[in-house]
C-alpha positions as CSV (number, residue, x, y, z in Angstrom):
1,F,10.4,43.0,-27.8
2,I,13.5,41.4,-26.2
3,F,11.3,39.1,-24.1
4,N,9.5,38.0,-27.3
5,K,12.8,37.3,-29.1
6,L,14.1,35.2,-26.1
7,L,10.9,33.2,-26.0
8,K,11.1,32.5,-29.8
9,K,14.7,31.3,-29.4
10,F,14.3,29.1,-26.3
11,V,10.6,28.1,-26.1
12,L,7.9,27.0,-28.5
13,N,5.9,29.9,-30.0
14,L,3.5,31.0,-27.4
15,S,0.3,33.0,-27.9
16,V,0.4,36.7,-27.1
17,I,-1.8,36.1,-24.0
18,D,0.6,33.3,-22.8
19,K,3.5,35.8,-23.2
20,L,1.6,38.4,-21.3
21,S,0.9,35.9,-18.5
22,L,4.5,34.7,-18.4
23,N,5.6,38.3,-18.3
24,A,3.3,39.1,-15.4
25,C,4.5,36.0,-13.5
26,I,8.1,37.1,-13.9
27,V,7.3,40.6,-12.7
28,L,5.5,39.0,-9.7
29,L,8.4,36.7,-9.0
30,I,10.7,39.7,-8.9
31,N,8.4,41.6,-6.6
32,P,5.2,39.8,-5.4
33,F,3.9,43.0,-3.9
34,N,3.2,44.3,-7.4
35,L,0.0,42.2,-7.2
36,F,-1.3,45.0,-4.9
37,S,-0.1,47.8,-7.2
38,Y,-2.9,49.6,-9.1
39,S,-0.5,50.4,-11.9
40,F,0.4,46.7,-12.3
41,L,-3.2,45.6,-12.2
42,L,-4.4,48.3,-14.6
43,S,-1.5,47.7,-17.1
44,Y,-2.0,44.0,-17.3
45,M,-5.8,44.0,-17.2
46,I,-6.1,46.6,-20.0
47,V,-3.5,44.9,-22.2
48,F,-5.3,41.6,-21.6
49,G,-8.7,43.2,-22.5
50,I,-7.2,44.7,-25.7
51,L,-5.7,41.3,-26.7
52,I,-9.0,39.6,-26.1
53,I,-10.9,42.0,-28.4
54,S,-8.1,42.4,-31.0
55,P,-9.7,39.9,-33.4
56,K,-12.7,42.2,-33.6
57,L,-10.5,45.2,-34.6
58,K,-10.5,46.1,-38.3
59,K,-7.4,45.3,-40.2
60,E,-7.8,47.8,-43.0
61,K,-5.5,50.8,-43.1
62,N,-7.9,53.7,-43.5
63,I,-9.1,56.6,-41.3
64,L,-12.5,55.0,-40.6
65,S,-10.8,51.7,-39.4
66,F,-8.4,53.7,-37.3
67,L,-11.3,55.6,-35.7
68,Y,-13.3,52.5,-35.2
69,N,-10.4,50.7,-33.6
70,N,-9.6,53.6,-31.3
71,V,-13.3,53.8,-30.1
72,I,-13.3,50.0,-29.4
73,I,-10.0,50.1,-27.6
74,S,-11.0,53.2,-25.6
75,C,-14.3,51.6,-24.6
76,I,-12.8,48.2,-23.7
77,S,-10.0,49.9,-21.7
78,T,-12.6,51.9,-19.7
79,I,-14.8,48.9,-19.1
80,I,-12.0,46.5,-18.1
81,S,-10.4,49.1,-15.8
82,L,-13.6,50.2,-14.2
83,P,-13.6,47.9,-11.1
84,I,-9.9,48.9,-10.4
85,V,-10.5,52.6,-11.0
86,V,-13.5,52.6,-8.7
87,R,-11.3,51.1,-6.0
88,I,-9.0,54.1,-6.4
89,S,-11.7,56.8,-6.7
90,P,-15.5,56.2,-7.0
91,D,-15.9,59.1,-9.4
92,V,-15.6,58.1,-13.1
93,N,-15.6,60.7,-15.9
94,L,-17.4,59.2,-19.0
95,L,-15.6,61.8,-21.1
96,S,-12.4,59.8,-20.5
97,I,-13.6,57.5,-23.3
98,I,-13.6,60.5,-25.7
99,F,-10.3,61.8,-24.3
100,N,-8.7,58.5,-24.9
101,L,-9.5,58.8,-28.6
102,F,-6.9,61.6,-28.7
103,F,-4.6,60.4,-25.9
104,I,-4.0,56.9,-27.1
105,P,-2.7,58.0,-30.6
106,F,-0.8,60.9,-29.1
107,V,1.1,58.7,-26.6
108,S,1.5,55.9,-29.2
109,Y,2.7,58.0,-32.1
110,I,4.3,61.1,-30.6
111,L,5.1,60.8,-26.9
112,L,6.6,57.3,-26.8
113,P,8.6,57.6,-30.0
114,S,10.0,61.0,-28.9
115,S,11.1,59.5,-25.6
116,F,13.2,56.9,-27.6
117,L,14.5,59.7,-29.8
118,V,15.7,61.6,-26.7
119,L,17.6,58.5,-25.6
120,V,19.5,58.6,-29.0
121,I,19.7,62.4,-29.3
122,P,19.8,63.8,-25.7
123,K,20.0,67.4,-27.0
124,L,16.3,67.0,-28.0
125,E,15.3,66.7,-24.3
126,F,14.1,70.3,-24.2
127,L,11.6,69.5,-27.0
128,Y,10.5,66.3,-25.2
129,S,10.0,68.2,-22.0
130,Y,7.9,70.8,-23.8
131,I,5.7,68.0,-25.3
132,V,5.3,66.2,-21.9
133,N,4.5,69.5,-20.0
134,A,1.9,70.5,-22.7
135,F,0.4,67.0,-22.4
136,L,0.3,67.2,-18.6
137,F,-1.2,70.7,-18.8
138,L,-3.9,69.5,-21.1
139,I,-4.7,66.5,-18.9
140,S,-5.0,68.8,-15.8
141,K,-7.4,71.1,-17.7
142,L,-9.5,68.2,-19.0
143,S,-9.7,66.6,-15.6
144,N,-11.5,69.7,-14.3
145,I,-14.4,69.1,-16.6
146,K,-17.0,67.7,-14.3
147,V,-20.0,67.2,-16.7
148,F,-20.3,63.5,-17.1
149,I,-19.1,62.2,-13.7
150,I,-20.7,59.0,-12.4
151,T,-20.1,58.1,-8.7
152,F,-20.0,54.4,-8.0
153,S,-20.1,52.6,-4.7
154,H,-17.1,50.4,-4.1
155,F,-17.5,47.0,-5.7
156,N,-17.0,44.0,-3.4
157,L,-14.5,41.3,-4.5
158,I,-17.1,38.8,-5.5
159,L,-18.7,41.3,-7.9
160,V,-15.3,42.1,-9.4
161,I,-14.5,38.5,-10.0
162,V,-17.9,37.9,-11.6
163,F,-17.4,41.0,-13.7
164,Y,-14.1,39.8,-15.1
165,L,-15.3,36.3,-15.6
166,L,-18.3,37.5,-17.6
167,F,-16.0,39.8,-19.7
168,L,-13.7,36.9,-20.4
169,L,-16.6,34.5,-21.2
170,S,-18.2,36.9,-23.6
171,F,-15.1,36.8,-25.8
172,V,-13.9,33.2,-25.5
173,N,-14.3,30.9,-28.5
174,K,-16.1,33.6,-30.6
175,K,-15.4,33.8,-34.3
176,Y,-15.1,37.4,-35.5
């Protein structure tokens, strides 16, 4: 938010992808070793993937559009993160796509806002801790479901580059 306001004040209006790229460059200037951090790679790649497919998301404000958008975001997040996740662990649970349908709204509408609320009203930390612990407990239980696990062999670097180029090319200059 602050980064966006500063860019509007001092620079021409940039696209959201340009802002994301500039943000990644600044983070890498501060600490170049972030380039080798899985959290850095996953965060920026997933946000980039969501930005690329965002024109395809429905703009209507109803429950069907909400569900459709969450399914698309969950699928794209899983697809775009797959090469990186496989580098971390070759086992991928296909149920994660379904789990994300609940986790994304939960984190977006409950967990994140409640964390900001605790900053303003620290006495609510006990409630926030309860929410976080319940969330972590649920995640630990769901991660033990081993029904739809696919084991991949590690992708070589050329295959990963081709994967991301094909993903990018499949969405460039398309009218939705």
